Each structure stands twice: as C-alpha cells, then as structure tokens.
Phi, psi and omega in degrees: 000135183282171179287151178296156181295149178275121183243149173284169180299321180292316179298319179296316179296318179297317180295319178295319179294319179295318179296319179295319179295322178294316178298319179296317180296316179296322177296321178298315181296316179297324178295320179289329175293313180300322182281349180091002179290327180246144173253175176301317181299318178299315181294319179296323176291319178300322184297337180292331184242348185245109184298324181295320179289321180299332181269005176289140177288141180300322179302316179295321178299311182295318181293338178283342180288144178297130178086001179243116177255194183296319183293312181295321178298317180294315181293324178294317179295322177295317181295325181267008180056047177251126180299143180299338181259005184295139175260161184303318181297337183269003179287141175276167184296326179289322178294320177297316180298317180294319178298316179298316182291334179289323188242348184262146171259102180291152178291341179265352183283153176288126181285149181291155179175192180246141176266127176238129177254120177258121184225141178160178182292161180295151174084011182258000175101017181299314183294322179297313180292321179300318179297319179292320178295316180298323181295328180293335174088353183259000189229145166258129186239133175241130182248131180226140180262034178291152172273125178264113181286334184274349185226126178277173185300318181294321178296320180295315179299316179299315180298317181296315182288332173294318177297316181297317180293321178294324177292318180300319179294319182289332181259355184057044178255159175237142180243000000 
C-alpha cells in the first residue's frame, strides 16, 4: 500500500471539512429513517445524486430502520448476498430490487390484512356484513353460499353480528 498523498494545510482542512459534512449528512439521513420520514426507496433515490448518502454503508441504512437491529441487518445482508462493507453506491440492481421488495409496500402489492370467509345459506346477511368489513379496510372478505350442516341459520347470524360488533368496537364505527 502506498503512502498517503501529500497535502497542503489548506487541502487537509478542506478534506476534513468535507468529511465532517458528509458524516453530518449521513447522520441526518439515518435520523430521518429512524423517524419514518424516509423509506429505503427514498434513500436509494437520494444516493443517486448525493455522494454522502451514496457512500453510506448498507448495514448502517438497515440498522437505522425501525425494527431492524444488528442481527437482522446482518442476516438480511447475508440472505441477499450483500457484503458487510458494501456501500449504497456499490449495490447491484438485483440487490436494490430485493431490498425494495423486502421493505417497501408497492402500490401494486397486496396490502396486509385478515381473510374472513363468510359462508352460509342465502338471506342471512353475509353480503351486508362483507360490505361493512371491506369498508373498514383491514379485511379481505370471501362470501360463499355453502350450506353449513354444523351451524344453523340463527347461529350463523349470531356469529356474523358478533364479528361485526367486535370490529365496530375496534374501529369505533357504528352499524
């Protein structure tokens, strides 16, 4: 390894100031990630035009995310074949795609929720309850007109309205 470059006092001062500004910028970005203001996608876009962000280590980016500590960041990087010393600018397109899919909620992705299957004879209110459940936004609802041999119509109606009332209480909705 060669000797470091010989710098004048002014060049050295300029380099130290630039390094300090870069560290400060990376700290700001990590703070915004922790607070939820920035997502992985935002940081990856910033890295295209901001050299200080581009030189941030991927490990630091991941550890700044809520719910990701050192262990999860390390296992994720191993699973995605990202070197522990890799910087954001050094990520390949496949690694970027995998990171985005790991942490981003795409507008085309299925949003998380609970699947509820409403099944029973016609005329017991399945569609009405399904519409209310869908409106709450937390549920995927499937309606089936199967005959339930183990449950009579009154039991089914009671079960459906109990479910509806518990949802109403959790959402503070009224039916």
